[in-house]
N, C-alpha and C positions, 0 to 999 in steps of 0.2 A: 445388226449385222448393217455392217458400212452399205448405202448401194450411191453414191457420193464419191467415187477417192479427191475428185479436185476441188473439193469445199467440202466434206470433211463430213458428209449426210448423212445420219442412217436410218435406217426403218424410219422408228420414235418419229422422228423429226420430223418426216415428211410427213406418217396420219398424224401429228401435233396438228401442222399446214391443214391436213384434211378438214379437223373434226376445230378445226375456224374460220372454217367457209371456205377452203380454199380449194376452185374447181376444174381449173385446166391448169397444164404443164406449163402455161405461162405464169397464173398466181404461182405455182410451185415454185418455178424463176426465180417470178419476183421476191418471195420471201423466203425463200433459204437458197439463192443462186445456186440451184441443181442443175446441169445440164448444160452449165456458162459454157465449163472449158473443152475440154475433152468430145463428150455428148455423149463415153458409150452406158453412164448411165438412163438417160434417155428411157430406152425400152422399163427399164425396173421404178421407172418414175412410173411412166405411163397404166406398168402394174398395178400400183401399191391404188392413180385414183380411179384405174376399172375396180378392182377387187372392193372398194369403200363405198362407188357411189355404188355396186352390183351392175357392170358392164361398163360403155362407152361417157364419159368424164360426164355425166349429166345431161346427156344427148337419149331422149328418148324410142329403143329400137322400129327401125320403118318398116317391120317385117316381123311378126308372132305370128307360133303357129309352124304350120303346116307351108304357109306360105314365105315361110323365108327362104333366102336359096343358100343354097351348100356353094361350099366353100371346097 
């Protein structure tokens, strides 16, 4: 599925960049050029990063369990 229309980048390329060590949106932008045109793919790229790293891109949660704030 195409994630970034401006750069013609699909989800497989984003996943490959993450598998090769990209950890942040800035890393993926530098490697693939995503989210540098119109920016409409920014959330989709962030979602892929979160899925790959199981949460916020490589950042340990500040709270856990019952102490987590409700949103």
